[in-house]
N, C-alpha and C positions, 0 to 999 in steps of 0.2 A: 920743556920747563914753562912755554906762554900757556897751554892750555891747564899745568894747575893752577897760574895765575887768575885765567879766568873762568877756573869753574865756582870761584863763590860768588862771582858779578851775574853767569846765569843763574847757580841758582835764587837769590837773593830778584833776579829781575824777574824767574816765575815764578816768585812765591810774590813780587807785588801786584802781579796780573793775576794771578788763582785768589786774593783778597781784592780784588779790585771789582769780580768778575759778578753780576748782576744774580739775583732769586732767581729772573725767571730764565737765565743761560745756567744756571747749576740744576732748576727743575731741567729744563732740555737735558742737558747733559747727564742725570742722573736718571730719567726716564730710557734713554739711551743705554745705558750701563744695565739696567733693570733686564732692559731687552737680554739686549747681550749677554747675559749671566740667566737669563730666562733660559736662551738656547745652549748655553751649558749643563745645567742641570736637567734637558732634555737628552744634549749625549748623553751624562755620564748616566743617567738611568736607560739608554741602550747597549749600556756597557759593562751595564747589572745586571742586564735580561740574559746578553752572546754568555754570563761567565754562570749565567742559572742553568743556560741551557748545557753552557760545560758537566754543567754536576750532576742533568738529573741524565746525562747520557753513562752518568760511571754506571757501568756490569760487577758485577763480582766477578768476572774474568777481566776486568781494568789494572794495571797495574801500580804499583802505590806512586811511582811517581806521573802517571797518568793523574791522580789524586790528587799529592800534592799542588802539579801545574790549576788543575784544574780552583782547588781552593787558594793559592795565593792568588788566581785571576779574582773570581770573586773578591777576596780580601784587597784588593785595588782599586778595582771598580765601586767596589761600597766607600771605600776613605775620597776618590773623586769624584763620589756624590753629596757626602757629605762635607766636602770645602764647596764644589758649588751652588750645595744651597744655603751655606755663611754665607758667601757674597752674593748669594743674590737675595737674602733679608734683609742686609745692610744694604742694599741700595737702592731696595725697598723702602727702609726708614729712613734713610736720606735721604730719595724722594721725596716722602709725606713730609718730610720736617722744610722742606725745599716749598712745600706748596703753600703750607702754614706762614709761610713769614711771605708768600707771596699775597698773601690774604689778609696778612700784618700789613701790609704794604698801604695794599687798597684801602684798609678801613681809617690810617693815618690818610691819605690823603683827601678821606670824603669829609674823616675831623676840620681841614684845614678849610675845606669849603662852608659857611657860618650860613650861604641864604641860599643851600638846601636843604625838602622839603625831606619826612621820615621818606615817605615814600620814593619821593629818585636818587636816596640815596640806597634802599633796600634794591631798585633795578640794577643800582649799577652795581650794587654784591651781588648780582643773583649769579652773575655770569665769572664771578670769581670766585664761588664757593664752592658748585661744579669739582672743579679737578680738585680741590683739597679731600671734599668725600670721596670721588674713585681712590683717591692714592690712598686714603685709609682703608674704604673696604678690601685694597690687596693689601694689605701689610697685616689687616685684621683674619685676610683667608690663608693668612703661611702664619697666624705668632694663634697660637694660645694662649685664649686671658680661661682664667679659674675665677671664677665669680665665689669667695670665702666665704659670702653669709648663703651663699643659694649651693652652694655645697656643706655645709654643716646645718642647715634645713635638710637636706636628701639624706644625711644620714644619719638623724637623729629619728626621722622618719622611720628607715629600715629597723633602727631597734627596737 
């Protein structure tokens, strides 16, 4: 019974701590999550490869049961891969969002220093923008963006 009364307090405390987490700590946690999720994707790809081997090993002499088992194995591996890739994409987006927030915080700090020259401000921001660019490139590598105008031009040229 005491555990039931303690649960709301624990939940409140954990939410409060999560809200107080700095942008830098969130970025570190998201970077770790990206690495973990990338490992899950690699593991899921290996499962798909193994399932494909089972499917490819089927012969005209294989039984229906063997074919069903190979098909089920492949279906399960593909579903696992889909989930892993979705989690990785979410983690990469979170990492990018946190890196942008860190950069914005740095810009806000520099705005407060009215005695800085533009050159000094730029020098201070140069080191802060590199992680944003890296996180953006990582996100863009897994995100397919279609340029609507470019796509329309290509279609009209094909006609």
